[in-house]
C-alpha positions, 0 to 999 in steps of 0.5 A, spaced: 518 500 498 515 494 495 516 490 502 514 495 507 507 495 504 506 487 503 508 487 511 503 493 513 497 490 509 499 483 511 499 484 518 492 487 518 489 481 513 485 475 516 488 472 509 496 474 509 497 470 502 493 473 498 496 480 499 501 483 493 503 489 491 505 491 484 510 496 483 509 501 476 515 505 475 514 511 471 520 517 470 517 521 476 513 516 480 511 510 482 505 507 484 505 501 488 498 497 486 495 493 493 491 486 491 488 483 498 483 478 498 475 480 497 474 480 505 480 483 506 479 490 503 475 493 508 480 491 513 486 494 509 482 501 507 479 502 515 474 506 516 473 512 513 479 510 509 483 511 516 488 505 514 489 507 507 492 514 509 495 511 515 499 507 509 500 513 505 502 518 511 508 511 512 510 511 505 511 519 504 515 519 510 520 513 509 521 515 502 528 517 501 528 518 494 525 526 494 526 526 486 520 521 485 513 520 488 509 514 491 503 512 489 498 507 493 492 504 490 488 499 493 485 495 487 479 490 488 
């Protein structure tokens, strides 16, 4: 899932080399922390959060492990 988030984020930003995804593993949830360059933050979030919402929808659709939940956090 980490690779999926990286690929989506790198396609949206102007500085793809600064995209970082940190995976924090929990018992029932996995938190994916996405970090991008400060000037790319708006591109990843989108107007009224539309891109962030779309990425979360894709992550939930791609989740094959229904026992665990994936949460995407976009960190400044």
